[in-house]
C-alpha positions as CSV (number, residue, x, y, z in Angstrom):
1,M,58.9,126.0,-28.3
2,R,60.9,122.9,-27.5
3,S,63.1,124.9,-25.1
4,L,60.0,126.3,-23.4
5,A,58.6,122.7,-23.0
6,L,61.9,121.5,-21.5
7,L,62.1,124.5,-19.1
8,L,58.5,123.9,-18.0
9,L,59.1,120.2,-17.5
10,F,62.3,120.8,-15.5
11,S,60.8,123.5,-13.3
12,T,57.7,121.4,-12.5
13,A,60.0,118.5,-11.4
14,L,62.2,120.9,-9.4
15,F,59.4,122.6,-7.6
16,A,57.0,119.7,-7.2
17,A,55.8,119.4,-3.6
18,P,57.3,116.4,-1.8
19,V,54.9,113.6,-0.7
20,P,54.0,114.5,2.8
21,K,54.7,112.0,5.5
22,N,52.0,111.1,8.0
23,K,52.0,114.2,10.2
24,N,49.9,112.6,12.8
25,P,51.2,109.0,13.3
26,E,49.3,106.9,15.6
27,P,50.5,107.4,19.2
28,D,52.4,104.4,20.7
29,E,49.5,103.9,23.3
30,K,47.3,102.9,20.3
31,R,50.0,101.4,18.1
32,I,50.9,98.8,20.7
33,L,47.3,97.5,21.1
34,G,46.6,94.1,19.6
35,T,48.1,90.6,19.4
36,W,51.8,90.1,18.9
37,E,53.9,86.9,18.4
38,I,57.3,86.7,19.9
39,T,59.6,85.7,17.1
40,R,62.8,86.0,19.1
41,A,63.2,85.7,22.8
42,E,66.6,85.8,24.6
43,L,68.0,86.0,28.0
44,N,71.8,86.4,28.4
45,G,72.2,85.6,24.7
46,K,70.3,82.3,24.9
47,D,66.9,81.5,23.5
48,F,64.0,81.0,25.8
49,S,60.3,80.1,25.2
50,K,58.3,82.1,22.7
51,A,54.7,83.2,23.3
52,F,52.0,85.5,22.2
53,W,51.4,88.9,23.9
54,E,48.2,90.8,23.6
55,F,48.1,94.4,24.6
56,Q,44.9,96.1,25.8
57,E,44.6,99.4,27.4
58,N,47.0,99.3,30.4
59,K,47.2,95.5,30.3
60,M,49.3,92.8,28.7
61,F,48.3,89.2,28.4
62,S,51.1,86.7,27.9
63,R,49.9,83.4,26.4
64,D,51.8,80.2,25.5
65,Q,49.6,79.5,22.5
66,L,47.5,81.7,20.2
67,D,44.4,79.9,21.5
68,G,44.9,81.5,24.9
69,S,46.2,78.5,26.8
70,G,48.7,79.1,29.6
71,G,50.1,82.5,30.4
72,S,49.6,85.5,32.7
73,E,48.2,89.0,33.0
74,W,50.3,92.1,33.6
75,V,49.7,95.8,34.1
76,I,51.7,97.7,31.4
77,K,52.7,101.4,31.2
78,I,54.6,103.0,28.4
79,D,56.3,106.3,28.2
80,P,57.1,107.3,24.6
81,S,58.5,110.7,25.6
82,K,61.7,109.1,27.0
83,S,64.7,108.2,24.9
84,P,64.9,105.3,24.7
85,K,61.1,104.8,25.0
86,E,60.3,103.2,28.4
87,V,57.9,100.4,29.4
88,M,56.9,98.9,32.7
89,I,55.6,95.4,32.6
90,G,54.3,94.9,36.1
91,D,57.2,95.9,38.3
92,Y,59.8,95.2,35.6
93,P,61.3,98.3,33.9
94,G,62.2,98.1,30.3
95,I,62.6,99.9,27.0
96,Y,60.8,99.4,23.6
97,L,61.2,100.3,20.0
98,F,58.7,100.1,17.0
99,D,60.0,99.4,13.5
100,G,57.0,99.0,11.3
101,D,55.0,95.9,12.4
102,T,57.9,94.8,14.6
103,L,58.0,95.7,18.3
104,T,61.2,95.1,20.4
105,I,61.0,95.1,24.2
106,C,63.9,94.6,26.6
107,Y,63.3,94.4,30.3
108,R,64.9,93.3,33.5
109,T,63.5,91.7,36.6
110,D,66.0,93.3,39.0
111,N,64.4,96.8,39.0
112,T,67.0,98.3,36.7
113,R,66.1,99.6,33.3
114,P,68.1,98.4,30.4
115,E,69.9,101.1,28.4
116,K,70.1,99.3,25.1
117,M,68.4,96.6,23.1
118,T,70.4,93.5,24.1
119,S,69.9,90.2,26.0
120,E,73.1,90.6,28.0
121,D,73.3,91.3,31.8
122,N,70.1,89.5,32.8
123,T,68.0,91.4,30.3
124,Y,65.1,89.8,28.5
125,L,65.0,90.6,24.8
126,N,61.7,90.0,22.9
127,V,61.1,90.7,19.2
128,L,57.5,90.6,18.4
129,K,55.5,90.7,15.1
130,R,51.9,91.7,14.9
131,V,49.4,88.9,14.2
132,A,45.9,89.2,13.0
133,S,44.3,86.5,15.2
134,P,43.2,87.7,18.7
135,V,44.3,85.7,21.7
136,K,41.3,84.2,23.5
137,K,41.1,84.6,27.3
């Protein structure tokens, strides 16, 4: 009887179904929406000012403060089908990467798309964390 119980226990563990991963993760076009705080901002390896970015459908609002002061508005387009994933911030080509609630965006202002996540060669590197408070306009 004991052998049968051990065999049953072993076979149950061996053939147990794995926990399924989310088969339908939220598409990047939805995932990017919301307010993000730039926690790291670099150009040519040097820090530059941090800000808050709010993404709405096809728009990005850059603000100096969470209360909405200062800043600008940009048209944004993303293409998650490319590798690395591509972004256009206005006329500036870039790449982006999601890692949980962290979003990393690299872009250049010289109309050439960066190939890797770095702040070298006149590339802006922005590491953003999602924040709960909306930016006021």
